[in-house]
C-alpha positions as CSV (number, residue, x, y, z in Angstrom):
1,M,6.5,-39.4,40.4
2,R,6.8,-42.2,37.8
3,G,8.6,-41.6,34.5
4,S,7.0,-41.8,31.2
5,K,6.2,-45.4,30.1
6,R,4.9,-44.7,26.6
7,A,6.6,-46.6,23.9
8,G,6.5,-46.1,20.1
9,L,7.3,-48.2,17.1
10,G,10.9,-47.1,17.2
11,A,11.3,-48.7,20.7
12,L,9.6,-51.9,19.5
13,A,12.0,-52.1,16.6
14,L,15.0,-52.2,19.0
15,V,14.0,-55.5,20.6
16,A,16.5,-58.2,20.0
17,V,15.3,-61.4,18.5
18,G,16.8,-64.7,19.6
19,C,18.5,-66.9,17.1
20,G,19.8,-70.4,17.0
21,S,23.4,-71.6,16.8
22,Q,25.4,-70.8,13.6
23,G,24.2,-72.8,10.7
24,G,21.8,-74.9,12.8
25,T,18.3,-75.0,14.2
26,A,17.8,-73.2,17.5
27,T,17.4,-75.3,20.6
28,Y,15.2,-73.9,23.4
29,T,15.1,-75.6,26.7
30,G,12.8,-73.0,28.3
31,T,15.1,-72.7,31.3
32,Q,16.7,-69.3,30.6
33,I,15.5,-65.9,29.5
34,S,17.3,-66.1,26.1
35,D,15.0,-69.0,25.1
36,Y,12.1,-66.6,25.1
37,V,13.9,-63.7,23.3
38,A,11.8,-63.1,20.2
39,T,8.8,-61.3,18.7
40,W,5.7,-63.3,19.5
41,D,2.3,-62.9,17.9
42,G,-0.9,-64.7,18.7
43,Y,-4.3,-64.4,20.4
44,A,-6.2,-64.6,23.6
45,E,-8.4,-67.6,23.8
46,A,-12.1,-67.0,24.1
47,F,-11.5,-63.3,24.9
48,T,-11.7,-60.0,22.9
49,F,-10.2,-56.6,23.8
50,E,-11.9,-53.2,23.4
51,D,-11.3,-53.0,19.6
52,G,-13.0,-56.4,19.1
53,S,-9.8,-58.2,18.3
54,D,-8.3,-61.2,20.3
55,R,-4.8,-60.4,19.0
56,L,-1.9,-60.3,21.5
57,R,1.8,-59.4,20.8
58,L,4.9,-59.7,22.9
59,T,8.4,-58.6,22.3
60,L,11.3,-59.6,24.7
61,S,14.9,-58.6,24.6
62,T,18.0,-60.3,26.1
63,D,18.0,-58.0,29.2
64,G,14.4,-59.1,30.1
65,H,12.8,-55.9,28.8
66,G,10.1,-55.7,26.2
67,F,6.5,-54.8,25.5
68,L,3.1,-56.2,25.5
69,Q,0.3,-55.1,23.0
70,V,-3.3,-56.2,22.9
71,G,-5.8,-55.9,20.1
72,D,-5.1,-55.0,16.5
73,A,-5.2,-51.2,16.6
74,P,-2.1,-49.2,15.6
75,L,-0.1,-47.4,18.3
76,L,-1.9,-44.4,19.7
77,A,-0.5,-40.9,19.2
78,P,0.7,-39.3,22.4
79,P,-1.8,-37.2,24.4
80,T,-1.9,-33.5,23.5
81,D,-5.0,-32.2,25.1
82,P,-5.3,-32.4,28.9
83,S,-9.0,-31.6,28.8
84,V,-9.8,-34.7,26.8
85,G,-9.5,-38.1,28.5
86,Y,-6.9,-40.6,27.3
87,P,-6.8,-42.9,25.5
88,P,-9.5,-41.2,23.4
89,S,-12.5,-43.5,23.2
90,P,-16.3,-43.5,23.4
91,W,-17.6,-43.2,26.9
92,I,-18.6,-46.6,28.3
93,W,-20.2,-46.9,31.7
94,S,-20.6,-50.7,31.9
95,P,-18.5,-53.6,33.1
96,P,-15.7,-54.5,32.6
97,P,-14.5,-51.3,34.3
98,L,-12.9,-48.7,32.0
99,G,-9.7,-48.4,33.9
100,S,-8.7,-52.0,34.7
101,E,-8.3,-53.2,31.1
102,L,-5.3,-53.3,28.9
103,K,-5.9,-50.8,26.0
104,P,-5.4,-51.6,22.3
105,G,-2.9,-49.3,20.7
106,F,-0.4,-49.1,23.5
107,A,2.9,-50.9,24.1
108,Y,2.9,-51.8,27.8
109,P,6.4,-52.2,29.3
110,L,7.2,-55.5,30.8
111,Y,8.3,-55.8,34.5
112,D,10.1,-58.4,36.5
113,A,10.6,-60.8,33.5
114,R,12.1,-64.1,34.8
115,V,12.2,-67.8,34.2
116,E,11.0,-70.2,36.9
117,T,10.6,-74.0,36.5
118,A,10.9,-73.7,32.7
119,R,8.1,-71.0,32.5
120,L,8.4,-67.4,31.5
121,R,6.8,-65.0,34.0
122,F,6.5,-61.3,33.8
123,A,4.1,-58.4,34.7
124,A,2.5,-55.3,33.2
125,D,0.6,-52.4,34.5
126,Y,-2.5,-51.0,32.9
127,H,-1.8,-47.6,34.7
128,D,1.0,-47.0,32.2
129,V,-1.3,-45.9,29.4
130,Y,-2.3,-42.9,31.5
131,T,1.2,-41.8,32.5
132,D,1.9,-39.1,30.0
133,W,-1.7,-37.8,30.1
134,C,-1.7,-37.6,33.9
135,A,1.5,-35.6,33.9
136,M,-0.2,-33.0,31.8
137,Q,-3.0,-32.4,34.3
138,T,-3.5,-29.4,36.6
139,P,-4.0,-30.3,40.2
140,Y,-7.0,-28.8,42.0
141,L,-7.4,-28.6,45.7
142,L,-10.2,-30.8,47.0
143,D,-9.9,-30.7,50.8
144,A,-7.6,-28.2,52.6
145,S,-8.5,-29.8,56.0
146,A,-7.1,-33.2,55.1
147,S,-3.6,-34.1,56.2
148,P,-2.0,-33.8,53.7
149,P,-4.5,-31.7,51.7
150,S,-6.1,-33.7,48.9
151,Y,-6.0,-32.8,45.2
152,A,-7.5,-34.1,41.9
153,C,-7.1,-33.3,38.2
154,V,-10.6,-31.9,37.8
155,P,-12.1,-29.1,40.1
156,N,-14.9,-29.7,42.6
157,A,-14.7,-33.5,42.2
158,W,-14.7,-34.3,45.9
159,N,-17.3,-31.8,46.9
160,L,-20.0,-32.4,44.3
161,G,-18.9,-35.2,42.0
162,W,-19.9,-35.4,38.4
163,N,-23.0,-36.4,36.5
164,V,-23.6,-38.6,33.4
165,S,-26.5,-37.5,31.1
166,A,-29.6,-39.6,30.8
167,D,-28.4,-41.0,27.5
168,G,-25.0,-41.8,28.9
169,K,-23.2,-39.8,26.2
170,S,-22.1,-36.7,28.0
171,C,-21.0,-35.6,31.5
172,T,-21.1,-32.4,33.6
173,M,-19.6,-31.1,36.9
174,V,-21.1,-28.3,39.0
175,D,-19.4,-25.0,39.3
176,L,-19.3,-24.2,43.0
177,N,-19.3,-20.5,42.3
178,T,-22.3,-20.4,40.1
179,G,-24.1,-23.7,40.9
180,Q,-24.4,-24.3,37.2
181,P,-23.4,-27.5,35.4
182,V,-20.2,-27.3,33.4
183,P,-19.4,-29.8,30.5
184,V,-16.5,-32.1,31.3
185,D,-15.0,-35.0,29.2
186,C,-16.4,-38.2,30.7
187,V,-13.2,-40.1,30.4
188,Q,-11.2,-37.3,32.0
189,A,-13.7,-37.1,34.9
190,W,-13.6,-40.8,35.4
191,V,-9.8,-41.1,35.4
192,C,-9.4,-38.1,37.7
193,T,-12.0,-39.0,40.3
194,E,-12.7,-42.7,40.5
195,P,-10.7,-45.3,42.4
196,V,-9.0,-48.1,40.5
197,P,-11.8,-50.6,39.8
198,C,-10.2,-53.7,41.1
199,D,-8.9,-55.5,44.2
200,C,-5.3,-54.8,43.4
201,D,-5.2,-51.3,44.9
202,S,-7.4,-48.4,45.9
203,A,-5.5,-45.5,44.3
204,W,-7.0,-43.2,41.7
205,L,-5.8,-43.8,38.2
206,C,-4.4,-40.3,38.2
207,Q,-3.2,-38.9,41.5
208,C,-2.2,-35.3,42.3
209,D,-0.5,-33.2,45.0
210,A,-0.2,-29.4,45.0
211,N,2.4,-29.4,42.3
212,S,1.7,-32.2,39.8
213,C,-0.2,-35.3,38.9
214,W,1.0,-38.8,38.1
215,T,-0.1,-42.4,37.8
216,P,0.4,-44.4,41.1
217,P,2.9,-47.2,41.5
218,P,1.5,-50.7,41.9
219,A,0.1,-51.4,45.4
220,N,2.5,-53.3,47.6
221,G,4.9,-53.6,44.6
222,V,2.6,-56.1,42.9
223,Y,1.7,-55.3,39.3
224,P,-1.9,-55.9,38.4
225,V,-1.3,-57.8,35.2
226,Q,0.6,-61.2,35.4
227,I,1.6,-63.5,32.6
228,D,2.9,-67.1,33.0
229,G,3.8,-69.1,29.9
230,A,5.8,-72.1,28.8
231,L,7.3,-73.1,25.4
232,E,5.7,-75.8,23.3
233,N,6.5,-77.4,19.9
234,A,10.3,-77.1,20.3
235,G,10.1,-73.5,21.2
236,A,7.9,-72.4,18.3
237,N,5.0,-71.6,20.6
238,L,4.4,-69.9,23.9
239,V,1.3,-70.9,25.7
240,G,0.2,-69.5,29.1
241,T,-2.2,-67.5,31.1
242,L,-2.8,-63.7,31.4
243,A,-4.4,-62.7,34.7
244,M,-5.7,-59.4,35.9
245,N,-6.0,-58.7,39.7
246,D,-9.5,-57.3,39.3
247,G,-10.9,-60.7,40.2
248,R,-12.7,-61.2,36.8
249,T,-10.2,-61.3,33.9
250,R,-8.2,-64.5,33.3
251,F,-7.6,-66.1,29.9
252,T,-5.3,-68.4,28.0
253,I,-2.9,-66.9,25.5
254,R,-1.3,-68.7,22.5
255,L,1.6,-67.1,20.8
256,T,3.9,-68.1,17.9
257,R,7.5,-67.1,17.5
258,Q,8.0,-64.8,14.6
């Protein structure tokens, strides 16, 4: 099971910011991780996130750790209600897929930060926003005949699925004992029952066994979000590409050292 990946403002405040030599102007060659240690703020070129903003922020520390934030929304409060999907948002059943996007209001941890040929490269995982919420879920047996038996975080999901109302604003599942529809939060049903909507892996966003639920690790050890950027303007700017392994999302990012 993966540990919690949620980060708050306090964690962001701890990120070390690179500085120049004493009494002089910093010199950045772009060949070592320390050249990129900073708080960066900028935008995604010709792209907007779910909150309608193109803003993108990056913080990187001397040990290669840090966080990525998209959009302009404040950090989300941690999940408290397992029966309400997370992050709380209006139900949208239209492309781009709900689960394969980076969500505004969440500080995504960075993975595998490194410098190659004077370019900063690192990864992120959109699964991380679901980590704490998935850990709160109750596992329900889906198929006892499977080996091993299969489970999900909503009941009856495998047998009868779930239904979206004609207006697309509410969802139900069928109670196997009564045959009657039971209201279910649309986002919860989606996260608990649908495969990841991209080519990067086939796991559900929230997986379960008999004892607990969790977010899956990246398929084949490859994180679904990859960023590649280089310094420009004597290190004042970081310009690169953010790519998602869903086969659809790729855009240029332009960031300024703060």
